[in-house]
C-alpha positions, 0 to 999 in steps of 0.5 A, spaced: 867 947 287 865 954 285 861 953 280 862 960 277 870 959 277 873 963 271 877 956 269 875 949 271 881 943 270 879 936 270 886 933 270 885 925 268 891 920 271 891 924 277 895 920 281 901 919 277 907 923 276 904 928 272 898 929 274 900 929 281 904 935 279 900 938 275 894 938 281 899 941 285 902 946 280 894 948 279 893 948 286 900 954 289 897 958 282 891 959 287 886 961 281 884 955 278 879 950 281 880 942 280 877 936 279 882 930 280 880 924 276 884 916 278 881 909 279 884 910 286 881 917 287 884 921 293 884 926 299 880 932 297 884 938 299 883 946 298 881 947 291 882 940 290 877 935 289 878 927 287 873 923 283 875 915 283 873 914 275 874 907 272 875 911 266 874 904 261 868 903 264 863 908 259 857 908 264 861 909 270 864 915 266 859 918 264 856 916 271 862 920 274 863 926 269 857 927 266 854 932 270 861 936 270 858 943 267 863 947 269 869 944 266 873 948 263 880 944 261 882 937 261 889 935 262 889 928 260 894 925 262 890 917 264 894 911 262 893 904 261 898 899 261 898 892 257 903 885 256 904 887 248 905 895 245 899 893 240 894 892 245 896 899 248 892 902 243 884 900 245 884 901 252 889 908 252 885 911 245 877 908 249 879 912 255 881 919 252 874 918 248 870 916 254 872 922 259 872 927 252 866 925 250 863 926 256 865 932 259 864 936 252 855 934 252 855 936 260 860 943 260 858 949 254 864 952 258 869 947 255 875 951 251 881 946 251 883 939 251 891 937 253 893 931 251 899 928 254 903 924 250 911 922 248 917 921 245 913 914 242 911 919 237 917 919 234 918 911 234 923 912 241 921 906 244 922 901 238 929 903 236 935 909 233 929 913 231 931 920 227 934 926 232 933 931 234 926 929 233 921 936 231 914 935 231 914 936 224 916 929 224 913 924 220 909 918 223 911 911 223 908 904 222 902 903 227 900 901 232 901 907 237 896 910 240 899 916 242 898 917 236 891 915 235 889 919 240 891 925 237 888 923 231 881 923 234 883 929 238 884 933 232 878 930 228 873 930 234 875 938 235 873 941 228 868 945 227 867 946 236 869 951 240 875 948 244 882 948 241 888 941 243 895 942 246 899 935 245 905 935 250 911 930 248 915 929 253 921 925 255 922 921 262 919 925 266 921 925 273 917 927 279 914 925 286 909 919 285 908 912 289 905 906 285 906 910 278 909 904 272 913 910 269 917 913 275 924 912 273 926 917 279 923 912 283 927 907 280 933 909 281 933 912 288 930 905 291 935 901 287 941 905 290 938 905 297 938 898 296 944 897 294 948 903 299 943 897 304 948 892 302 954 894 301 955 895 294 957 900 290 951 903 285 951 899 277 949 901 271 944 895 269 944 897 263 949 895 257 955 899 254 951 903 249 946 906 253 951 908 258 954 912 253 949 915 249 945 921 249 938 922 253 934 927 256 929 927 262 923 932 263 922 935 270 914 932 272 913 941 276 917 944 269 912 939 264 906 942 269 908 949 267 909 948 260 902 944 260 898 950 263 902 954 259 899 951 252 893 950 255 891 957 256 896 962 251 891 962 244 898 962 240 899 954 243 892 953 240 891 945 237 899 945 236 904 940 239 910 941 243 916 937 245 918 939 253 924 937 256 929 940 261 933 943 255 940 939 257 942 932 254 948 927 258 950 921 258 949 915 263 957 915 263 956 922 267 950 922 270 951 915 274 957 918 280 954 924 281 948 919 283 952 914 286 955 920 291 948 922 292 947 916 296 954 916 299 957 910 295 960 909 290 959 908 282 962 901 278 964 899 272 956 897 268 954 890 269 947 888 264 942 886 269 935 885 267 932 889 274 925 885 273 929 879 275 934 881 280 930 885 284 923 881 284 926 878 291 927 884 295 920 885 298 924 882 304 929 887 304 925 892 302 921 891 309 927 890 313 929 897 311 923 900 312 923 897 319 930 899 320 931 907 318 924 909 320 920 909 313 913 911 312 910 904 311 909 903 303 908 897 299 915 895 295 909 894 289 909 901 290 915 903 289 919 899 284 918 900 277 923 895 275 920 893 267 920 901 266 927 901 268 930 895 264 925 899 259 929 905 259 936 903 260 937 899 254 936 905 250 943 903 247 941 909 242 941 917 243 933 919 245 934 926 243 928 931 241 928 939 239 924 943 244 925 950 241 918 950 239 916 950 245 921 956 246 919 960 239 912 959 242 914 963 249 916 958 254 923 959 256 922 955 263 929 949 263 931 945 269 937 942 270 937 934 270 943 933 275 939 938 280 932 935 278 935 928 280 937 930 287 932 934 289 928 928 288 932 924 291 932 929 297 924 930 296 924 921 297 929 922 304 924 929 307 918 924 306 921 918 308 920 913 304 927 912 302 933 912 308 
């Protein structure tokens, strides 16, 4: 790591679907030095080095990040899951506080802190909410860790030489294993198993979810938007909704997904994936053996609880992305092409048959 590098990114949550794609984008750009932070760590390569850190352990954070005097940008995409919504606040706020505090003390070169949020800021996870959601919409009754994180960051930044941005994507889709919020993997494994069992592909949510409007955020698009917002001075201390730019209904997307796996789409049937897929580890092992797939633990490829969460939205889940366009980010992604591209990448990597 060259200490004189003009831009040094510290990516928190570097092994998740958001962080992994952000690291790849920064590395491909060729003008960043990158430090990836996660509990698992990772394999360093090129301009990228990985550090294993327990962000909940203040002393561990201080020991591992307290000497990083070269960091110019923090990209915060770390997340700790908990069974109940109220329980998410304490750990997720603590991890952000520990991270920013340690790096701010260590690096006089710090210019920017980028915070990854989502539509939960608007109450999308609670039930039908005002759509399209806009960055200027009022908050909702706590607890909500996304809001607490931004409140803390805003207060911390006052009078400082660095700025912040908050990115609010929809459901993020991209390649990553072992991630608790990876809808593309849910769909891919569910579809591959349906085909293996000689079954059609049934949408597992209810009729309301099948016909409501929804949108997605491609992980690569999000990476580009995140770096844009962190490096354009006009974006300082602002929040931005980031989505692909198109809307769809599962009723029109589901047949296209089934076709991508060479099977028919059947009428929806409400099913709790967390229950019906809980006994499929042996089937997954047999599929790895039969199709010569890369050996991956069933727990690494399945995020059934998250799938149930998304497929349970029987209301529109959409946000207005025009603020980012007004500020200068004009990229978009066709969501159908995104899904098909991710499935193809999973096949090329021999994760699914």
